[in-house]
C-alpha positions as CSV (number, residue, x, y, z in Angstrom):
1,M,69.6,35.2,49.6
2,E,70.2,32.0,51.6
3,K,72.8,29.5,50.3
4,G,71.2,26.4,51.9
5,Y,68.8,25.0,54.5
6,L,68.8,23.4,57.9
7,A,66.1,20.8,58.7
8,I,66.1,19.9,62.4
9,L,63.9,16.8,63.1
10,L,62.9,15.6,66.5
11,H,61.7,12.0,66.7
12,A,59.0,11.9,69.4
13,H,58.0,8.3,70.4
14,L,57.2,6.2,73.4
15,P,55.7,2.7,73.5
16,F,52.0,2.6,74.5
17,V,52.1,2.2,78.3
18,R,48.7,2.4,80.0
19,H,47.7,0.3,83.0
20,P,44.2,1.2,84.3
21,E,44.2,-2.0,86.3
22,Y,46.7,-0.3,88.7
23,D,46.4,3.0,90.6
24,E,50.0,3.7,89.8
25,F,52.3,1.9,87.4
26,L,56.1,2.4,87.3
27,E,56.6,2.4,83.5
28,E,53.9,5.1,83.0
29,D,56.5,7.5,84.5
30,W,58.3,7.3,81.1
31,F,55.4,9.3,79.7
32,Y,55.0,11.7,82.6
33,E,58.8,12.5,82.6
34,A,58.7,13.1,78.8
35,I,55.8,15.6,79.1
36,S,57.4,17.5,81.9
37,E,60.9,17.6,80.5
38,T,60.4,17.5,76.7
39,Y,57.0,18.2,75.3
40,L,55.7,21.0,77.5
41,P,59.1,22.8,77.5
42,L,59.2,22.5,73.7
43,L,55.7,23.9,73.4
44,D,56.7,26.7,75.7
45,V,59.7,27.5,73.5
46,F,57.4,27.5,70.4
47,E,55.0,30.0,72.2
48,G,57.9,32.3,72.9
49,L,59.4,32.2,69.4
50,A,56.0,32.7,67.7
51,G,55.1,35.5,70.1
52,D,58.3,37.3,69.4
53,G,57.8,37.0,65.6
54,V,60.8,34.7,65.2
55,G,60.4,32.8,61.9
56,F,61.3,29.1,62.6
57,H,60.6,25.8,61.0
58,L,60.9,22.4,62.8
59,N,60.2,18.9,61.7
60,I,58.8,16.6,64.4
61,T,57.5,13.1,64.4
62,I,54.7,12.2,66.9
63,S,54.3,8.5,66.8
64,P,50.7,7.2,66.9
65,S,51.4,5.3,70.2
66,L,52.6,8.5,71.8
67,A,49.7,10.5,70.4
68,S,47.3,7.9,71.7
69,M,48.7,8.4,75.2
70,M,48.5,12.2,74.9
71,N,44.9,11.8,73.9
72,D,44.0,9.4,76.8
73,E,42.0,11.0,79.6
74,L,43.2,8.5,82.2
75,L,46.8,9.3,81.5
76,R,46.1,13.0,81.3
77,N,44.6,13.0,84.8
78,R,47.3,10.8,86.2
79,Y,50.0,13.1,84.8
80,L,48.2,16.1,86.4
81,K,48.2,14.2,89.7
82,H,52.0,13.5,89.2
83,L,52.6,17.2,88.7
84,Y,50.7,18.2,91.8
85,R,52.9,15.7,93.8
86,L,56.1,17.3,92.4
87,I,54.8,20.8,93.3
88,D,54.2,19.5,96.9
89,L,57.7,17.9,97.0
90,T,59.5,21.1,95.8
91,G,57.5,23.1,98.3
92,K,58.9,20.9,101.1
93,E,62.4,21.1,99.5
94,I,62.3,24.9,99.8
95,D,61.9,24.5,103.5
96,R,64.4,21.7,103.8
97,T,67.2,23.6,102.0
98,K,66.6,27.0,103.5
99,H,70.1,26.9,105.1
100,Q,71.8,25.7,101.9
101,P,71.6,28.7,99.5
102,E,73.0,26.9,96.5
103,F,70.3,24.2,96.8
104,N,67.5,26.5,98.0
105,S,67.7,28.6,94.9
106,L,67.3,25.4,92.8
107,A,64.4,24.2,95.0
108,W,62.6,27.5,94.2
109,F,63.5,27.0,90.5
110,Y,61.9,23.6,90.4
111,H,58.9,24.7,92.4
112,T,58.3,27.6,90.0
113,R,59.0,25.4,87.0
114,F,56.5,22.7,88.0
115,Q,53.9,25.4,88.7
116,R,54.4,26.8,85.2
117,L,54.1,23.3,83.7
118,R,50.8,22.8,85.6
119,Y,49.5,26.1,84.4
120,L,50.3,25.3,80.8
121,F,49.0,21.7,80.9
122,E,45.8,22.3,83.0
123,E,44.7,25.9,82.3
124,K,46.2,27.0,79.0
125,Y,46.2,23.7,77.1
126,H,43.3,22.0,78.9
127,K,45.4,18.8,79.0
128,D,45.3,18.6,75.2
129,L,48.9,18.5,73.9
130,I,48.0,17.2,70.5
131,A,45.9,20.3,69.8
132,Q,48.9,22.5,70.6
133,F,51.2,20.7,68.2
134,K,48.4,20.9,65.6
135,R,48.1,24.7,66.2
136,F,51.8,25.2,65.5
137,Q,51.5,22.9,62.5
138,D,48.6,24.9,61.1
139,A,50.5,28.2,61.7
140,G,53.3,26.9,59.4
141,Y,56.0,26.4,62.1
142,L,55.9,22.6,62.3
143,D,55.9,19.7,59.8
144,I,54.6,16.8,61.8
145,L,55.6,13.4,60.4
146,T,54.0,10.1,61.3
147,V,55.7,6.8,62.3
148,G,54.7,3.1,62.1
149,A,51.5,2.7,64.1
150,T,53.3,1.1,67.1
151,H,56.9,1.6,65.9
152,G,57.0,-1.9,64.5
153,F,60.3,-3.0,62.9
154,L,59.2,-3.2,59.3
155,P,62.0,-5.1,57.6
156,L,61.2,-8.1,59.8
157,M,57.7,-8.1,58.4
158,E,58.8,-8.0,54.8
159,D,57.5,-11.5,54.1
160,H,54.0,-10.5,55.4
161,P,53.1,-7.4,53.4
162,W,49.8,-7.0,55.1
163,A,51.6,-6.5,58.4
164,V,53.7,-3.7,56.9
165,R,50.6,-2.1,55.3
166,A,48.7,-2.2,58.5
167,Q,51.5,-0.4,60.4
168,I,51.7,2.4,57.8
169,M,48.0,2.8,57.0
170,T,46.9,2.7,60.6
171,A,49.5,5.3,61.3
172,R,48.2,7.5,58.5
173,D,44.6,7.2,59.7
174,Y,45.4,8.1,63.3
175,H,47.6,11.0,62.2
176,R,44.7,12.4,60.2
177,R,42.4,12.0,63.2
178,C,44.9,13.9,65.4
179,F,46.2,16.6,63.1
180,G,43.5,17.1,60.6
181,R,45.5,16.2,57.6
182,D,47.4,13.3,56.1
183,P,51.1,13.1,56.9
184,K,53.4,14.0,54.0
185,G,56.4,12.4,55.7
186,I,57.1,9.3,57.8
187,W,59.9,8.2,60.1
188,L,60.4,4.6,59.4
189,P,60.7,3.0,62.9
190,E,64.4,2.9,63.8
191,C,65.0,4.3,60.3
192,A,64.9,0.7,59.2
193,Y,64.6,0.4,55.5
194,F,64.1,-2.5,53.1
195,N,63.6,-2.3,49.4
196,G,60.0,-2.1,48.5
197,V,58.6,-0.5,51.7
198,E,58.0,2.6,49.5
199,R,55.1,0.9,47.8
200,F,53.1,1.0,51.0
201,L,54.2,4.7,51.6
202,F,52.9,5.5,48.1
203,E,49.6,3.8,48.9
204,A,49.3,6.0,52.0
205,D,50.2,9.1,49.9
206,I,53.3,9.7,52.0
207,R,55.8,11.8,50.0
208,Y,59.1,11.2,51.9
209,F,60.9,9.2,54.5
210,I,64.1,9.4,56.5
211,L,67.2,7.2,56.0
212,D,70.4,7.0,58.1
213,T,73.5,8.3,56.3
214,H,74.7,5.0,54.9
215,G,71.3,4.0,53.7
216,L,71.5,6.8,51.2
217,L,75.2,6.8,50.5
218,Y,75.3,3.1,49.7
219,G,72.3,3.4,47.4
220,K,72.5,2.5,43.7
221,P,73.5,4.5,41.8
222,T,75.6,6.6,44.2
223,P,73.7,9.8,45.1
224,V,75.4,12.7,43.2
225,Y,74.8,15.1,46.1
226,G,75.3,12.7,49.0
227,V,73.0,13.3,51.9
228,Y,72.6,17.0,51.1
229,S,69.7,16.6,48.7
230,P,66.8,14.1,48.8
231,I,66.5,11.4,46.2
232,F,63.5,9.7,44.7
233,T,63.1,5.9,44.9
234,P,61.7,4.1,41.8
235,Y,58.3,4.2,43.5
236,G,58.2,8.0,43.4
237,V,58.7,8.5,47.1
238,A,61.5,10.7,48.3
239,A,64.1,9.9,50.9
240,Y,66.3,12.2,53.0
241,G,69.6,11.1,54.5
242,R,71.0,12.1,57.9
243,D,73.9,14.5,58.0
244,P,76.6,12.9,60.2
245,E,78.4,16.1,61.1
246,S,75.5,17.9,62.7
247,S,74.4,14.7,64.4
248,K,77.9,14.1,65.9
249,Q,78.0,17.6,67.5
250,V,74.9,16.8,69.5
251,W,74.8,13.0,69.9
252,S,78.4,12.1,70.5
253,A,79.0,11.1,74.1
254,E,82.6,12.4,74.0
255,E,82.2,15.5,71.8
256,G,78.5,16.4,72.0
257,Y,77.2,19.5,73.7
258,P,75.1,17.6,76.3
259,G,78.2,16.3,78.0
260,D,79.4,19.7,79.0
261,F,80.4,19.8,82.7
262,D,78.1,22.8,83.4
263,Y,74.9,21.1,82.3
264,R,72.6,19.3,84.7
265,E,73.6,15.8,85.8
266,F,70.8,13.4,84.8
267,Y,71.6,10.6,87.3
268,R,71.7,12.5,90.6
269,D,68.1,12.9,91.6
270,V,66.5,13.5,95.0
271,G,64.4,10.4,94.5
272,F,67.6,8.4,95.1
273,D,69.7,10.9,97.1
274,L,67.4,11.8,100.0
275,D,66.4,9.9,103.1
276,Y,63.9,7.1,102.4
277,D,61.3,8.2,105.0
278,Y,61.4,11.8,103.7
279,I,61.1,10.9,100.0
280,K,58.7,7.9,100.4
281,P,55.5,9.9,99.6
282,Y,57.0,10.9,96.3
283,I,58.3,7.6,95.0
284,H,56.5,4.4,93.9
285,P,54.0,3.1,96.4
286,D,55.9,-0.2,96.5
287,G,58.9,1.7,97.9
288,I,60.9,1.6,94.6
289,R,63.0,4.8,94.3
290,I,62.4,6.7,91.1
291,F,63.5,9.8,89.3
292,T,61.5,12.7,90.4
293,G,63.0,15.3,88.0
294,V,64.4,17.3,90.9
295,K,68.2,17.2,90.4
296,Y,70.6,19.5,92.2
297,Y,74.0,18.8,90.6
298,R,75.8,19.5,87.4
299,I,77.8,16.9,85.4
300,T,81.1,18.3,86.9
301,G,83.3,15.7,85.2
302,K,84.0,12.0,85.4
303,T,83.8,12.0,89.2
304,K,81.3,10.9,91.8
305,H,81.8,14.2,93.6
306,K,79.4,16.5,91.8
307,Q,79.1,20.2,92.2
308,P,75.8,22.1,92.6
309,Y,74.0,23.0,89.4
310,N,74.0,26.6,88.4
311,R,71.1,27.4,86.1
312,D,72.4,30.7,84.9
313,V,75.8,29.3,83.9
314,A,74.0,26.4,82.2
315,L,71.8,28.7,80.1
316,S,74.9,30.8,79.2
317,K,76.6,27.6,78.0
318,A,73.5,26.6,76.0
319,A,73.6,30.0,74.2
320,I,77.3,29.5,73.4
321,H,76.7,26.1,72.0
322,A,73.7,27.3,69.9
323,G,76.0,29.9,68.5
324,N,78.7,27.3,67.8
325,F,76.2,25.0,66.1
326,M,75.0,27.9,63.9
327,F,78.5,28.9,63.0
328,N,79.4,25.3,62.0
329,R,76.2,25.1,59.8
330,E,77.0,28.4,58.1
331,K,80.5,27.1,57.2
332,Q,79.1,23.7,56.1
333,V,76.4,25.3,53.9
334,E,78.9,27.7,52.3
335,Y,81.3,24.9,51.5
336,L,78.6,22.6,50.1
337,N,77.0,25.3,48.1
338,S,80.3,26.1,46.5
339,K,81.3,22.5,45.8
340,L,77.9,21.0,44.8
341,G,76.4,24.0,43.1
342,I,73.0,23.6,44.8
343,K,71.3,24.9,47.9
344,P,72.0,21.9,50.2
345,I,69.7,20.7,52.9
346,I,71.3,19.6,56.1
347,L,69.1,17.1,57.9
348,A,69.8,16.9,61.6
349,P,67.5,14.3,63.3
350,Y,67.5,13.5,67.0
351,D,65.4,11.7,69.6
352,A,63.0,14.4,70.9
353,E,63.6,13.3,74.5
354,L,67.3,14.2,74.1
355,F,66.0,17.8,74.4
356,G,64.9,18.2,78.0
357,H,64.8,14.7,79.4
358,W,68.4,13.6,78.8
359,W,69.8,17.0,78.1
360,F,67.9,19.3,80.4
361,E,69.0,22.5,78.6
362,G,68.1,21.1,75.2
363,P,64.9,23.1,74.7
364,D,66.9,26.3,75.7
365,F,69.5,25.3,73.1
366,L,66.8,25.1,70.4
367,N,65.3,28.4,71.6
368,Y,68.7,30.2,71.3
369,L,69.5,28.5,68.0
370,F,66.3,29.5,66.3
371,R,66.6,33.1,67.5
372,K,70.3,33.3,66.4
373,T,69.5,31.7,63.1
374,F,66.7,34.2,62.4
375,Y,68.5,37.3,63.6
376,D,72.3,36.8,63.3
377,Q,73.0,35.2,59.9
378,K,71.8,34.9,56.4
379,V,73.7,31.9,55.1
380,F,70.9,29.4,55.7
381,K,67.3,29.2,56.7
382,T,65.5,26.6,58.7
383,I,63.0,24.6,56.6
384,T,60.5,21.8,56.7
385,L,61.2,18.7,54.7
386,S,57.8,19.1,52.9
387,E,58.6,22.6,51.9
388,Y,62.1,21.7,50.5
389,L,60.6,19.0,48.4
390,R,57.9,21.4,47.1
391,R,60.6,23.8,46.0
392,N,62.9,21.1,44.6
393,P,60.6,18.6,43.0
394,T,63.2,17.1,40.6
395,Q,65.8,14.8,42.1
396,Q,68.0,11.8,41.2
397,I,66.4,8.3,41.3
398,V,68.3,6.0,43.6
399,N,67.6,2.6,45.2
400,P,68.6,3.0,48.9
401,A,70.5,0.3,50.8
402,R,69.0,-1.8,53.6
403,S,69.8,0.1,56.8
404,S,68.8,1.3,60.2
405,W,70.1,3.9,62.6
406,G,70.9,1.2,65.2
407,N,74.4,0.1,66.2
408,K,76.3,-1.1,63.2
409,G,73.7,0.4,60.9
410,Y,71.8,-2.8,60.1
411,Y,69.1,-4.8,61.9
412,E,71.2,-6.6,64.6
413,V,70.0,-4.6,67.6
414,W,66.4,-5.8,67.1
415,V,67.2,-9.4,66.2
416,E,70.0,-11.0,68.2
417,G,70.4,-13.4,71.1
418,S,68.4,-11.5,73.7
419,N,65.3,-10.9,71.5
420,S,65.2,-13.1,68.5
421,W,62.8,-15.5,70.2
422,I,59.9,-13.1,69.7
423,Y,59.8,-13.3,65.9
424,P,58.5,-16.8,65.4
425,H,55.6,-15.8,67.6
426,L,55.1,-12.5,65.7
427,H,55.2,-14.3,62.3
428,I,52.6,-16.8,63.4
429,A,50.3,-14.0,64.7
430,E,50.7,-12.0,61.5
431,K,49.6,-15.0,59.4
432,R,46.7,-15.6,61.8
433,M,45.6,-12.0,61.6
434,N,45.6,-12.2,57.8
435,E,43.4,-15.3,58.2
436,L,41.0,-13.5,60.5
437,A,40.7,-10.5,58.2
438,N,40.1,-12.6,55.1
439,N,37.9,-15.4,56.4
440,F,36.1,-14.2,59.5
441,Y,35.7,-10.4,59.5
442,G,32.3,-9.1,58.5
443,K,30.3,-12.1,59.7
444,N,28.8,-10.7,62.9
445,D,29.3,-7.8,65.2
446,I,30.7,-9.6,68.2
447,E,33.4,-11.4,66.2
448,N,34.1,-8.2,64.3
449,R,34.8,-6.5,67.7
450,A,37.1,-9.4,68.7
451,I,39.0,-9.3,65.4
452,R,39.5,-5.5,65.7
453,Q,41.0,-6.1,69.2
454,A,43.1,-8.9,67.8
455,A,44.5,-6.3,65.4
456,R,45.3,-4.0,68.3
457,E,47.1,-6.7,70.2
458,L,49.2,-7.7,67.2
459,L,50.2,-4.1,66.6
460,L,51.1,-3.6,70.3
461,A,53.2,-6.9,70.2
462,Q,55.0,-5.6,67.1
463,S,56.5,-2.5,68.9
464,S,60.2,-2.5,68.3
465,D,60.6,-1.0,71.8
466,W,60.3,-4.5,73.4
467,A,63.2,-5.9,71.4
468,F,65.3,-2.8,72.0
469,I,64.7,-2.9,75.7
470,M,65.6,-6.6,75.8
471,K,68.8,-5.8,74.0
472,T,69.8,-2.8,76.2
473,G,68.9,-4.6,79.4
474,T,66.9,-1.7,81.0
475,A,63.4,-2.9,81.8
476,V,63.7,-6.4,80.4
477,G,61.1,-8.0,82.6
478,Y,58.5,-5.5,81.6
479,A,59.3,-5.7,77.9
480,R,59.1,-9.5,78.0
481,K,55.8,-9.4,79.9
482,R,54.2,-6.8,77.6
483,F,55.2,-8.8,74.5
484,T,54.0,-12.1,75.9
485,D,50.7,-10.6,77.2
486,H,49.8,-9.2,73.8
487,I,50.6,-12.4,72.0
488,L,48.6,-14.4,74.5
489,R,45.6,-12.1,74.2
490,F,45.8,-12.2,70.4
491,T,46.0,-16.0,70.5
492,R,43.0,-16.3,72.8
493,I,41.0,-14.0,70.5
494,Y,42.0,-16.0,67.4
495,N,41.0,-19.3,69.0
496,E,37.7,-17.9,70.3
497,V,36.8,-16.4,66.9
498,K,37.6,-19.6,65.1
499,S,35.4,-21.6,67.5
500,H,32.7,-18.9,67.5
501,S,33.0,-18.7,71.3
502,V,34.0,-15.1,72.1
503,N,33.9,-14.3,75.8
504,L,32.3,-10.9,75.8
505,E,33.2,-10.0,79.4
506,W,36.9,-10.8,78.9
507,L,36.9,-9.1,75.5
508,Q,35.5,-5.9,77.1
509,S,38.2,-5.9,79.8
510,V,40.9,-6.2,77.1
511,E,39.3,-3.4,75.0
512,D,39.3,-1.2,78.1
513,R,42.9,-1.9,78.8
514,D,44.5,-1.8,75.3
515,N,42.3,0.9,73.9
516,I,44.7,2.2,71.2
517,F,43.3,3.1,67.7
518,P,39.5,3.1,68.3
519,D,38.8,3.3,64.5
520,I,41.2,0.5,63.5
521,N,40.6,-0.8,60.0
522,V,40.9,-4.6,59.7
523,E,40.9,-4.3,55.8
524,Y,44.6,-3.4,56.0
525,F,45.5,-6.8,57.2
526,K,44.0,-8.6,54.2
């Protein structure tokens, strides 16, 4: 009989990036890289585990914006074109490296890998990734959580409850459309909590949400079992807290597994390393060098002189680390079980793209971990958060603390010097959307269409990704432009609706470009 449970949670999210007005768009590569390095490899791992009869349970969020991109036919076809280009590149790499055995074997590895990904995506899955996640959900392996509709930072909408409601209810509706059932759990965007958000979760029939460690531990009264059992808020919605120990083992830049010297080096890519004229057909048409996903070196150490990547050694290390992670969870569960007198649940949440994109061997680590957990120990079992709550329906009532999983644990990352300028614009737009919903919606079909598109533009502007990018300084120009474009489109629609002068040709072009949430419900903004 098990003494406790492990709940691994992968947070899968990307901002909605879709640019039909261009043949190729640089930031769309975020999506293509995530499919190749994270989502297809994860599905392939699930196929192997299920096929071998390995009982595993995994919690995964699939944000509505990411799901919308997975469902988009334009992006599906562009991703397939992207894959064929990589197959062509790696075929040429096989020839180029034929006198370099350590690189030639890797060129063959990547060529075979991209062909496998193409087979999975095009032939086996018919380009429909959402259907595959739903299949594993329906088989009982996955608990799929939702997220705010566009990952909007909810605490900074607190004064406009309709904006919070629209983020949550729109997410609930789109989740139902994708996965055939309402979500039982939600990942509050950035794990950002404010007191009272639960009333909107309750309205959406969402049973639980996730907090960072301090959001639970600083709650009132103090949780008796810490983060090792969920609590109920006064609204009747449960909250789980992140376990810091299991997180540190994977996340920590200094101590985490992904930094092992034998693992693949993320930043050395042929898109930057090879001669420009040779690599030109495989980078951005404007000549901007990009990551191709073909990387020949291992981390090696804190040195610029990297050694060739050895796939077999890396896989061996992933198996060792999976065994170490399992051993540590066994000891942790045994200790907590003896001290607390309960079967504790250890919640280990991570960004999904850590597994495969940033940590190339991450999906292999999960494969080994689930197999070892199933065959090699009996101290704990993997479990979904919904199932744990079903088995343990009585919990302490606690008011959680305001918190997020950002640096310093509060809201600073998303509202500071680089990005605070966006919020006056958002607050004005939120008030105006409420006005449109209450005073103008339902009058005539053309204005109804315009107001629905205004809702989409507001949701897209609210994405917390834009503020985060501005803070981290990665693609600041793009983030600023995306935010500004959505606010300007929203404002134009607002003015045209109020003056009864909707420009249908322009509206159609905006609907075609920002086509997220086709069934959006304006009632949520009232």
